[in-house]
Each structure stands twice: as C-alpha cells, then as structure tokens.
C-alpha positions in Angstrom: 19.5 -9.6 -58.7 22.0 -11.8 -60.6 21.6 -12.4 -64.3 20.4 -15.9 -65.3 23.2 -18.2 -66.5 24.1 -18.0 -70.1 23.7 -20.9 -72.5 27.4 -21.4 -72.4 27.3 -21.7 -68.6 24.6 -24.3 -68.7 26.4 -26.7 -71.1 28.8 -28.2 -68.5 31.1 -31.0 -69.5 31.1 -34.2 -67.5 34.0 -34.8 -65.0 35.3 -37.5 -67.5 35.4 -35.0 -70.3 37.1 -32.3 -68.2 39.8 -34.7 -67.0 40.3 -36.0 -70.6 40.7 -32.4 -71.8 43.3 -31.7 -69.1 45.4 -34.6 -70.4 45.1 -33.4 -74.0 46.2 -29.9 -72.9 49.3 -31.4 -71.3 50.3 -33.2 -74.6 49.3 -36.7 -73.6 48.9 -38.9 -76.7 45.2 -39.7 -77.5 46.0 -43.4 -77.5 47.3 -43.2 -73.9 44.4 -41.3 -72.4 42.1 -44.3 -71.9 44.7 -45.9 -69.7 45.0 -42.8 -67.6 41.2 -42.6 -67.3 41.1 -46.2 -66.2 43.3 -45.3 -63.2 40.4 -43.2 -61.8 37.6 -45.1 -60.0 33.9 -44.5 -60.8 33.5 -43.2 -57.2 36.2 -40.6 -57.8 34.5 -39.4 -61.0 31.2 -39.1 -59.1 32.9 -37.3 -56.2 34.7 -34.8 -58.4 31.7 -34.1 -60.6 30.4 -31.5 -58.1 33.8 -29.7 -58.0 34.2 -29.5 -61.8 30.6 -28.1 -62.2 31.4 -25.4 -59.6 34.8 -24.7 -61.2 33.4 -24.5 -64.7 30.8 -21.9 -63.7 33.4 -20.0 -61.6 35.7 -19.8 -64.6 32.9 -18.8 -67.0 31.8 -16.0 -64.7 35.4 -14.8 -64.3 36.5 -15.4 -67.9 39.3 -17.8 -66.8 40.4 -20.9 -68.8 39.5 -23.9 -66.7 42.9 -25.4 -67.4 45.1 -22.3 -67.2 44.0 -20.8 -63.9 46.6 -19.3 -61.6 46.9 -19.8 -57.9 45.0 -16.6 -57.2 42.0 -18.0 -59.2 42.1 -21.2 -57.3 42.2 -19.6 -53.8 39.4 -17.2 -54.9 37.4 -20.2 -55.9 38.0 -22.0 -52.6 37.4 -18.8 -50.6 34.0 -18.4 -52.3 33.0 -21.9 -51.3 34.3 -21.3 -47.8 32.1 -18.2 -47.5 29.2 -20.4 -48.6 29.8 -22.7 -45.6 31.9 -25.4 -47.2 33.7 -27.4 -44.6 37.4 -28.0 -44.4 37.0 -31.6 -45.6 34.9 -30.5 -48.6 37.4 -27.9 -49.6 40.2 -30.5 -49.4 38.2 -32.6 -51.8 37.8 -29.6 -54.2 41.6 -29.0 -54.0 42.3 -32.7 -54.8 39.9 -32.5 -57.8 41.5 -29.4 -59.1 45.1 -30.8 -58.7 44.1 -33.5 -61.3 43.3 -31.0 -64.1 45.6 -28.1 -63.2 49.4 -28.0 -63.6 50.6 -25.6 -60.9 54.0 -25.3 -59.2 55.2 -26.5 -55.8 55.1 -22.8 -54.7 51.4 -22.6 -55.7 50.7 -25.8 -53.9 52.2 -24.4 -50.7 50.0 -21.3 -50.9 46.9 -23.5 -51.4 47.8 -25.7 -48.4 48.4 -22.6 -46.3 44.9 -21.3 -47.2 43.4 -24.6 -46.2 45.4 -24.5 -42.9 43.8 -21.1 -42.3 40.4 -22.7 -43.0 41.1 -25.4 -40.5 42.0 -22.9 -37.8 38.8 -20.9 -38.6 36.6 -24.0 -38.9 38.3 -26.6 -36.8 37.7 -30.2 -38.0 37.9 -33.0 -35.5 37.3 -36.8 -36.0 33.6 -37.5 -36.5 33.7 -40.4 -34.1 35.5 -40.1 -30.7 34.0 -43.3 -29.4 32.6 -46.5 -30.9 29.8 -49.0 -30.1 30.1 -52.3 -28.3 29.6 -55.3 -30.7 28.4 -57.5 -27.8 24.7 -56.5 -27.9 24.7 -57.1 -31.6 26.2 -60.5 -31.2 23.6 -61.3 -28.5 20.8 -60.4 -30.9 22.3 -62.4 -33.8 22.5 -65.4 -31.4 18.7 -65.3 -31.1 18.3 -65.6 -34.9 18.6 -69.4 -34.7 17.9 -72.1 -35.9 18.7 -70.9 -39.4 16.0 -73.0 -41.1 13.3 -71.1 -39.1 14.4 -67.7 -40.3 12.8 -65.7 -43.1 15.0 -64.9 -46.1 15.1 -61.3 -44.9 16.5 -62.2 -41.4 18.9 -64.9 -42.8 20.3 -62.3 -45.3 20.7 -59.7 -42.6 22.3 -62.1 -40.2 24.8 -63.3 -42.8 25.8 -59.8 -43.9 26.2 -58.7 -40.2 28.3 -61.8 -39.3 30.5 -61.3 -42.4 31.3 -57.7 -41.4 31.8 -58.4 -37.7 34.0 -61.5 -38.3 36.2 -59.9 -40.9 36.3 -56.1 -40.1 36.0 -55.6 -43.9 34.3 -52.7 -45.7 30.7 -53.0 -47.0 32.2 -52.8 -50.5 34.2 -56.0 -49.9 31.1 -57.9 -48.8 29.2 -56.8 -51.8 32.0 -58.0 -54.1 32.0 -61.6 -52.9 31.4 -64.0 -55.9 30.0 -67.4 -55.4 32.7 -68.9 -57.7 35.3 -67.6 -55.3 33.9 -69.3 -52.2 35.9 -72.5 -51.6 35.7 -75.3 -48.9 32.0 -75.3 -48.2 32.2 -79.0 -47.4 35.6 -78.8 -45.6 36.6 -77.7 -42.2 37.5 -74.1 -43.4 35.8 -71.8 -45.9 38.0 -69.4 -47.9 36.6 -66.5 -49.9 38.9 -64.9 -52.4 38.1 -61.2 -53.3 39.2 -60.8 -57.0 37.6 -57.5 -57.9 39.2 -54.1 -57.5 38.3 -52.4 -54.2 38.8 -48.9 -52.8 41.9 -50.1 -51.0 43.3 -52.1 -53.9 46.7 -51.0 -55.2 49.7 -52.3 -57.0 51.7 -54.9 -55.1 49.1 -55.3 -52.4 47.4 -58.6 -51.9 43.6 -58.8 -52.3 41.6 -59.9 -49.2 41.1 -63.6 -48.4 38.3 -64.2 -45.9 38.6 -67.4 -43.9 36.0 -69.0 -41.6 36.3 -72.1 -39.5 33.1 -73.9 -38.4 32.4 -72.4 -35.0 31.2 -75.5 -33.2 31.4 -74.0 -29.7 28.7 -71.4 -30.7 26.8 -72.5 -33.8 24.4 -69.6 -33.4 27.3 -67.2 -34.5 29.0 -69.6 -37.0 29.7 -67.6 -40.2 30.4 -70.8 -42.1 27.1 -72.5 -41.2 25.1 -69.3 -41.9 26.8 -68.9 -45.3 26.1 -72.5 -46.2 22.4 -72.1 -45.2 22.2 -68.9 -47.2 23.6 -70.5 -50.4 21.1 -73.3 -50.1 18.2 -71.0 -49.5 19.0 -68.7 -52.4 20.0 -71.3 -55.0 16.6 -71.5 -56.6 16.3 -67.7 -56.6 19.4 -67.0 -58.6 19.6 -66.4 -62.3 22.5 -67.8 -64.3 24.0 -64.3 -64.4 23.9 -63.8 -60.6 27.6 -64.3 -59.8 27.6 -62.3 -56.5 26.7 -63.8 -53.1 24.4 -61.2 -51.6 20.9 -60.9 -53.1 18.1 -58.6 -52.1 15.4 -60.5 -50.2 12.4 -58.9 -51.9 11.1 -59.9 -55.3 12.4 -59.5 -57.9 15.7 -60.7 -56.3 18.8 -59.0 -57.7 22.4 -58.3 -56.6 22.6 -56.2 -53.5 24.8 -53.1 -53.6 27.0 -52.0 -50.8 24.4 -49.2 -50.0 21.7 -51.8 -49.6 23.8 -54.0 -47.4 24.6 -50.9 -45.3 20.9 -50.4 -44.7 20.5 -54.0 -43.6 23.3 -53.6 -41.1 21.9 -50.3 -39.8 18.6 -52.1 -39.2 20.3 -54.8 -37.2 22.3 -52.2 -35.1 19.0 -50.4 -34.3 17.2 -53.6 -33.2 20.3 -54.4 -31.1 20.0 -51.1 -29.2 22.8 -49.2 -30.9 22.2 -45.5 -31.4 21.9 -45.4 -35.2 21.5 -41.6 -35.1 25.1 -41.5 -34.1 26.6 -44.7 -35.5 26.2 -46.2 -38.9 26.9 -49.4 -40.8 30.4 -48.2 -41.9 31.4 -47.9 -38.2 31.4 -51.7 -38.0 35.2 -51.7 -38.7 35.8 -49.3 -35.9 33.7 -51.4 -33.5 35.3 -54.8 -34.4 38.9 -53.8 -34.5 38.6 -51.7 -31.3 36.9 -54.6 -29.6 39.7 -57.0 -30.7 42.3 -54.6 -29.3 40.5 -54.3 -26.0 40.5 -58.1 -25.8 44.3 -58.1 -26.0 44.7 -59.0 -29.7 48.0 -57.5 -31.0 48.0 -54.6 -33.4 50.0 -56.6 -35.9 47.4 -59.4 -36.0 44.6 -56.9 -36.4 46.5 -55.3 -39.3 47.1 -58.6 -41.0 43.4 -59.6 -40.7 42.1 -56.3 -42.1 44.7 -56.1 -44.8 46.7 -53.1 -43.6 50.4 -53.1 -44.0 52.5 -53.5 -40.8 53.8 -49.9 -41.2 50.2 -48.5 -41.5 49.1 -46.1 -38.8 45.4 -46.2 -39.9 44.2 -48.3 -37.0 45.9 -46.1 -34.4 44.8 -42.8 -36.0 41.3 -43.5 -37.2 39.9 -46.8 -36.0 40.9 -47.4 -32.4 38.2 -45.8 -30.4 37.1 -46.3 -26.8 33.5 -47.4 -25.9 31.0 -44.6 -25.3 30.7 -43.7 -21.7 33.9 -45.7 -20.8 36.0 -42.9 -19.3 37.8 -43.5 -16.0 36.7 -41.6 -12.9 40.1 -41.1 -11.2 38.6 -40.2 -7.8 36.7 -43.5 -7.7 39.8 -45.4 -8.9 42.1 -43.8 -6.3 39.6 -44.3 -3.5 39.0 -47.9 -4.5 42.7 -48.6 -4.1 42.9 -47.3 -0.6 
C-alpha cells in the first residue's frame, strides 16, 4: 500500500506559477515575464494544468527539480503515463507542456520524439474521423423553421447559430466572438461581420476573419442575413447595455452564450436532422461544409480563402476533406455498369 501524499506534494502550484518560475530560472527579467505570459492562451494554461500537476508529483516522489530534470526523467515520466493507458495524443500534449518549462538540448528532443514514435507504433493513432456527415438533411430541416416570426426564441437562436456555422465553415469560437458593434450593413445588400477578438487561429501578420452574407432571395428560408436581422430584432429588448456579443442564451436570465453552449445547440439540430451525434459532433461542421463544397466543385483555393487558411496550408487536404459515410465505390458494379 502506497504512503499517503505528503503536505509538500499536495501544495501544487498553478500552471501559471510553474511557467513563471521557469522563466525566472532562465534569467528572464521580472518586468518582461507578463508579456511572455500573455503569449499563452487561457485554453493552453487549462490544458497544461494536468501535465504540470502530474509532473510536480512525479518530481516530488523522485526528488527531482521540476526545472532541472534530465532526458531520462522526462522519458520515465512519459513512460509511467503510457503504462497507465495514456494515448499517443495525450503524451504529445504532455511533451509540449514540458518543453515550455524545461531547457533541454536538441539531442534530448530527438530521444523524446523517438520514444513517442515507439508509442505510436505500439498504440497506433489514426484520424478520429474517416468520413463526414452530409449537410443536406440539416439544411432541409432548417428550411422548415420558417417563417422566422413564428419561431420560438430557442429555435430562432439555434437556426441562426447553425446557419452561421454552415455558411462560413468557421469554428464555434468564432461565432461566439461576434460583437454587435462589428456587424455592418444590416440595411444594405450585404452584411459584413468583422471578428476583432483573438481566436485560436489568430497570429501575427494573419488577417482576422470577415464574414460576409448577401440576402439569399432565391431561398429566404436559408438566408443568413434575414435570420440575423430577425434575431437582432427579437433579442433587442432582452439585452443589457453590457451585452456586446451577438449570441444570447434563450432561457432566462439571458446571458452571453459560450462556444460550449453554442456547440450543444448545434448538436441538438444535427440530432433532429438525423445525423448520428454519437459519432459526429458540432465541431465537425467545418469538416462537413468544406468537404461538401469540394464535392460540389469549389476550388481548394477558394475554400482556403473563405475559411482563412493560407494558400500554402495543407490543413484541408490532411484533416478536413472527408468522404461521406457509406459513399465508397463498388468497382464490380461500376465495371459491369459500363459494359
């Protein structure tokens, strides 16, 4: 039976404190550390917190300085996690977190990567999604949510969120960051929405997304611009002066909707539309829309431009372009059909 953890083991610094300590150890001036800290997103701090807790306890048990560990200590740590069923992807996250606080050589980095290569071969990791869902049933369902003035606030909200994702191929985070003050052209022929907040994909010298919507007169049931206009009108009396973001929760008390909340709305729409939500989730919308556009003959360059990927990016080809489920060719039928 293992001894209970000592008091020292239970007082674990936060990920922010551990990262700050690593900068001090490397001689970074105190005044410059806040700028370095600001380069790390809240999501990264949260993601790395689990690693640093495990690393802290490992180092306490093995009497190792958390900032001065050698490559043997690092591989022993990763190996312990591997033996405890950690996946290849999880171990890669741990490696990334440790690289932020440890100053090891290129040779050490090569050994760590070789260990992870061995993990991959022992526990092969394949793309989670080999196929994607067809957006057409979802669009057919959204068509039925019309006229807009007859919809409940819940269904109008879910319809707008779904159309914004399907029309733009953007992430849930992007939709959650739309500010009312950045919506222009409501009364003109084209609505433009400027995304001004830092996103997961934001970086130096990369333009922020600009979402554009013409009024879709050929199919008003699926018109994003009209749905957006109706939503703004419906929610105007529900908003507080401090509510600067577009998407509100539809239940009282109404407040700003997070990306997680919007994701649950999208999942509900997918389920009602007949999509298997045990297999596909709201974040698969980008896979579905971009793959559908490609199947319709839209060029890769145009897809990249719409999403905001650089022209040299291979992200679409590697991670997003997926065939429809059950859409494989039967070569026997194909050959016989041509005879």
